[in-house]
MARBATOR-257420 format. One record per residue (C-alpha): residue in three letters; x negated, y, z. Coordinates in steps of 0.001 Angstrom, whole numbers, padded with zeros to 6 digits, always signed. Last residue first. Layout:
% residues N
ALAXYZ ...
//
This chain:
% residues 67
ALA+021055+032692-042270 VAL+018679+029829-041598 VAL+020233+026387-041770 LYS+018326+023785-039801 PRO+017833+020444-041504 ARG+019586+017546-039769 PHE+017407+015010-037987 HIS+017879+016550-034515 GLU+021688+016350-034826 PRO+021741+012585-035326 GLU+022823+011532-038806 ARG+026438+010440-039144 HIS+027221+006783-039730 ALA+028172+006074-036107 VAL+030535+009056-036121 ALA+032477+007667-039074 ALA+032671+004201-037509 GLU+033911+005665-034222 LEU+036531+007714-036068 GLU+037772+004661-037972 ALA+037922+002616-034753 VAL+039885+005412-033065 ARG+042355+005453-035971 ARG+042886+001691-035786 GLU+043373+001804-032005 PHE+045994+004559-032375 GLU+047850+002582-035044 SER+047770-000522-032810 SER+049132+001502-029897 GLU+051862+003094-031979 LEU+052967-000309-033261 CYS+052981-001811-029776 ALA+054970+001128-028374 LYS+057493+000844-031219 LEU+057918-002874-030548 GLY+058652-002153-026904 LEU+061156+000510-027965 LEU+062772-002013-030310 ILE+063162-004528-027492 GLN+064699-001835-025301 ALA+067076-000892-028128 LEU+068185-004526-028402 ARG+068953-004620-024692 PHE+070874-001341-024824 ALA+072877-002441-027875 VAL+073767-005711-026114 LEU+074880-003757-023049 THR+076864-001361-025248 ASP+078775-004220-026893 ILE+078713-003900-030663 GLU+081341-002539-033065 GLY+082681-000154-030417 ARG+082168+002872-032661 ARG+079687+004365-030205 ALA+077889+001012-029934 LEU+077490+000707-033706 ARG+076286+004311-033915 TYR+073697+003758-031202 LEU+072480+000533-032795 ARG+072015+002348-036110 GLY+070070+005092-034356 ILE+067821+002479-032761 GLU+067272+001007-036231 VAL+066306+004389-037642 GLY+063923+004970-034748 VAL+062225+001653-035456 MET+061856+002623-039109 
//
């Protein structure tokens, strides 16, 4: 949704409905927000992976499959 809002700002600036400097400043705020959201999503996914790995049995306890 951040990208959609940046696109809206772009269109408003192109049509002259908002000052380009104001649009630029608002877009910078949105880009900062986007970075925070991506970072928190990344941290959540890493935590899920770490939890999944922690619950796996160690390799030496797994039965060996003989083909």
